[in-house]
N, C-alpha and C positions, 0 to 999 in steps of 0.2 A: 502552412507549409510555404505559402506566399512571403510571410514575415521571416520565416527562417532563411529562404533563400537569399534574402538582402542582407543578411549578416555576415561580417567578416571573419566568422569563426564558426565550426561545426555546431549545429543546433538539430537534435533528434526530436521527432515528433510523434508522441506516443497517443494512442487511443485509449481513453479512460472508459472503464466498464465499472458500475457500482452494482450493489446487490440488488436482487428483484424487487424487494420491498414487501414480498409477502415469504412465508415460511414453507419449505418443502416438506412433503410427507417424510416422516411420520409427525412432524412438529406442526404441520400446516396442512391446507389443502391442497396445494400445488403438487402435482406429480413432477417425478424427475425429468419424464418425457417432455411435459409442457415447459418446465423450467429451461431445458436444454433448448427447446425450439426458440425461445425468447433470446438466450444467449447466441444462438446461431444467426438470428435476425441482425442482432446488434454487431456482433464481431465481422460478419460478411461485409457489412456496410462500411465498416472501418478498415478492414483489409483490402476493399475495393477502393477506397481513397488513397491507398499508398503509403499508409502509416509505417513508420520506422519500429514500433514496438507497442505490445499491448499492455496496459496498466490496469490491474484489477486493484480496486482500492475500498477501504472501509468495509470489509466483509467480517461480519461479526459470527456468522454462520459457518463453521468449518466444512461441511459438507457440501453447502453451495459453492465455496470457493474453489474446493476439488472439483467439482461438475464443471464450473467455469474454465478452469485450467485445462481439463480434459478435452472440453468441446474446442477450446482455441488450438489445442495441439492437432485435434483432428481436422480442423481447417486448414491449418499451416503449421507443417511439422518445423520449419525452420526459424519463423519470427520469434525475436526474444520477449519473453514474458515475465512481467513484473508482477508477483502475486503477493498482495499485501492484506494482512489480516487485522483486525481491530480486536482490543481485549478491554474488559471491564477493568475497574479498579484493583480487583483481586487476581489480575493476570491470567484470567480464564475467559475464553470465548463463551458467547451466549449458549453454545452446545456443550460447555464441559470440557473443552479441549484446552490443554496447557501450551505454552509456547515451543517446548521441545517437540512435542508430539505435532503441532502445526507445521513447524520446519521440517520435520522428517517426512511426514506425508506430501507437503508440497515438493520438496526435493524429489521424491520418489515419483510424483506425477509429471515432472517435467518441467517446473518453472526454472526459469533462467536466473531470476533474481527472486529471493525471498525476503520479504519485508513485514514491516508494522507501520501502521498510520493511524492517524486520529485518536480517539479515545481520551488520553491525557497530554500532559506535556512531556518534555525532553527528558525529565528524571526517570519517569516510569518507563518510556520507551526505550532509554538505553539499558535498563535492568532486562527488559522482556529481549531485546536484541542479543544482550549478553548469553542468555539462556539459549536462545535460538542457536547462536553460534556456536556454544559449547556443545550442543546436541548433534549439528551437522557442520563442523568447521571447514569443510572444503567447499561449501555453498557460497554464492556471491549474496549480499545483503542490502536492503535499503532500510532507510529510517525518515519518516515523514510525521513528526509529532504535531500536535496543537501547540498554540502559543500559550501553553499553560492549561490548567483546569479552568473551565469557563465558570465566571461568577455571573450571577443575575443582578444587574444594578438598574433600577429604573425600568424594569420589563425588557432589558437587552441584555444580551449575552456579552460579557466583557472578557478578554484573554490577557491576563496579567503579564506574561513573559514580555521581556524586553528583546530587542535586536540583539544586544550585546550578549545576553544570555544565550540566544540561539547561536551566536558566534561561537561561544565556548564549548557549547554541547555539540558543534559540528566537529570540533577535534576529538571529543569523546566518541562519537559515532564512528569516526575514521579509526581510532585506536582500537575499537571492538571489531572492526572488520567491515563496516559499511562502505560500498562502492557508490552509491547513490545516497544523497541527502538532501532534505529540503523541509518542506511544512505544509501543515494542513489548515485546519480553522483556525481564524483569527491571525495568520501569518500575513505580513505585508512584504511589499518589495524591500523595506528596509531590513527584515528579518532575513531573507534570501540572501541579500547583499552583504550582510555581515557574516552569513555561513561562508560564503564564497571568499571574501576577504580573509577570514580565519584559516581557510584552507590553501 
C-alpha cells in the first residue's frame, strides 16, 4: 500500500489467499467448520489492513473455493472478490468439476470476478476461460496462466513460454472477455510488461 501510494497512476492492492493445503471432509480430515475458521482468521487480518480486493487463487478443490468465497462475503458484503480456480490438464478440478460448473457456482456464490490461474499455460487457460464465459456470459473474468507447462531441467522447474507469447495471449484473453489478465508460476516482469504493451 505504501508503494502503491507513491505511483502516479491508480494501483489496487489485493489480499491473496490460497487453499488450505489439506482436504475438507469428505475427501479429507478437516471439517468445514475448521476450514472456515482458518479462512476467517486470514481474511479478517487482510480486511483489517485495508485491502482493496480479495484474491482467491490456485484452488483446485471446488468446494473449498466456494466455502472461501462464502466466508469472505459474510465478513464483508461489499469488497470485490476475485475467485480463481485451477484445473488439471483434462480441464477438470481435483474434485471433478468442469469449468462451466465452477463459473456458475462462483457467480451464484457472489464472486465479483471469476477466474482461472496456474495449472498450465495460456493456451489451455484460454480454452477454460471460453467455456466459463459461455456458461455465464454476464460475469466478469480473470486469467492468470503459468508461463507454459513446467519442464524439469536439471532438477529445476523451467517455464518455456516467452514474454511475446504472453503478449499475444493477453489479446486473446481480452477477446474472450477477461477484465483482469496477468501471470502465475514462471512469469517475470517482462511477461507482464508484454501483456500490458499488447493491451
